[in-house]
KOLTI-475817 format. One record per residue (C-alpha): residue in one letter; x, z, y. Coordinates in pm, whole numbers, plus 50000, padded with zeros to 5 digits. Example, Ala and Ser with C-alpha at 12.3 -4.5 7.8 and 13.67 -1.06 7.14 Angstrom:
2
A512305078049550 S513675071449894 
This chain:
229
M855268997377083 T855848995276707 T859159008576610 I860808993076262 A863519003876069 T865798977275912 I867928981075593 C870458956575489 A871598956975158 R873228925674975 G873848925274612 G877308920174632 S879748944874703 K883618947974616 G884508982974679 V881638997374452 P880058972174223 R876158971574253 K876519000574485 N873178999674641 V871289004274316 R873979026574177 P872309063674124 L873199088574347 L871829125274248 G869269108974037 K868099081874288 P869349047774357 L871679049674677 I869399029974871 T866329052074789 H868059077975015 T867949057775352 I864599046375269 E863099082075229 Q864759091875569 A863269062975709 L859979067675603 A859959104175706 C860759094376058 P857529098576260 L859009073476516 I859329046176267 E856269026776129 R857609001875928 V860518996575702 F862018965875605 V865038962375380 S866588924175392 T868108919475068 D869228887174846 D868988906374562 G865528909674308 E866648945174194 I867178958474514 A863998942574648 A862158960974346 I863528990674389 A863068992174780 E859258986274724 A858839011374469 A860559037074746 G858039025774998 A859578999275178 E858998963475257 A861068934475105 P859078905075223 F861818875675157 R865018869975009 R868078868175224 P869788833275260 A873228830375075 E874948821475448 L873758855375529 A874448874075214 S878588869075172 D880748898475237 T881788877875556 A878548875175722 P878018897076050 K875248920676060 I873588914476354 P872608878676233 V871038891375928 I869308919376153 R868118895976379 H866908866976070 L864928898275962 V863088906176265 D862248871476310 H860428871576005 V858658902576058 K857458891476381 G856448857276204 L854328879975958 G852398890676323 V854378927876388 P855108936276755 V858488946576713 S859608965077009 R862388987276887 I864848984176600 V866449012876408 D868918998976165 L870229023975883 D873159018375645 P872039023675306 T876009035075240 S875469061075469 P873039087575341 L874309121675416 R872709112975811 E869529139675872 A866069130975988 D867729148576375 D870109120076350 I867489095476355 E865449109676568 T867879117176839 C869149080976845 I865839062876866 N865129091577203 L868779076477377 L867169044477412 G865869046777733 E864949019078013 D868619021578109 T870159013677730 D870718987077553 V872189002077191 V872869034777048 I875499037576810 T876629066876590 A880269082376532 Y882289111776481 L885279126476672 A888009107376541 D890999126376370 K893429101276461 N894259091676826 P895529062676972 Y896809079677271 F898949104177031 N899639097676676 M898129058776626 V901039029976644 E900718993476630 A903338966676556 L904818952376845 P905958912876847 S909778927076884 G909708941676514 G909048975676674 Y905919003276673 D904889018776956 L901329040377056 V897959019877043 K897129030477404 K899509045477662 R899249059777952 A901009081578229 G901979114778110 A901679107277748 P900039140777579 V902389162377394 R899619175177150 R896669156777022 Q894259184177233 D895669171077531 A894559130277439 P891279117277575 A888869120477330 V888159090477096 Y885669082576848 A884989065676515 M881989043876454 N880469058876122 A877659028276079 S875029052476023 V872379043076296 Y872119015876539 V869099015376762 W868078983776994 W865148969277163 E863998938577050 H865028918777347 T868378938077342 L869518929177007 D871458900477047 R873878915377319 G875358932577039 L877188965577038 F879498964677333 G879758948477651 A876308958177706 R874478995777785 T875949013677526 R875059050877437 L877029073177201 H875229098576914 V878099120476779 M877439134276452 P879849155876234 H882429141975984 E880599156075712 R877529134275751 S879599103575852 V881309096675521 D880189060075417 V880499048375058 D882769020375092 D884869028674770 E884529048474464 I886719077574637 G883859072874898 F881009073974669 A882309103474535 L882519122474825 V879219115074922 E878029127074571 L879789162174627 L878679165675017 M874999157574915 G875369181574587 R876749210874779 K873879207275043 R870869210774819 Q872709236874661 S872559258974989 
């Protein structure tokens, strides 16, 4: 059983230009995720999918493999992620690697810990198609999230009999943080939902994503505090 880590990092980004190679506490952002993958004893090889030569060079210097450049049609900001992972996995299989489990780690979520990765891998049992990560949402569609109605008004996103009067009384909902995904190779194409999905809940402070400048600054602050402690 070969377990690989996939890290998808394209060169273009709008919220934080060149974010994957931007220094974060002395290392390029992507390097933090590569080091986490390499340190996990349940992962045997780490592969990076990128269309960018600089990202590939940084990835290889950090110990990952970047065996090809991602084609342009899979490197746009509208390209869905699972086809990108499938493209990488098929290429790796073409190299003779017998892939059985896929651990996808988003380079913009470097606050995850080794235990998060290992827990997700161990949750992928025979009765599971995919494991995802999330945190307990601070907004709840049963209580304080609204959507526009065709009539022009607004109403709760989700309604149920006996609407909760306190947020604590509403059903728990979770916000995906895109930090870790784990599939069997044969369940990758089933996607995330409509399948046998399991959830690993992470604390909010490990779920911050680098999607804009505020996110980058917050990740840097939290990571710096963690190192100091």
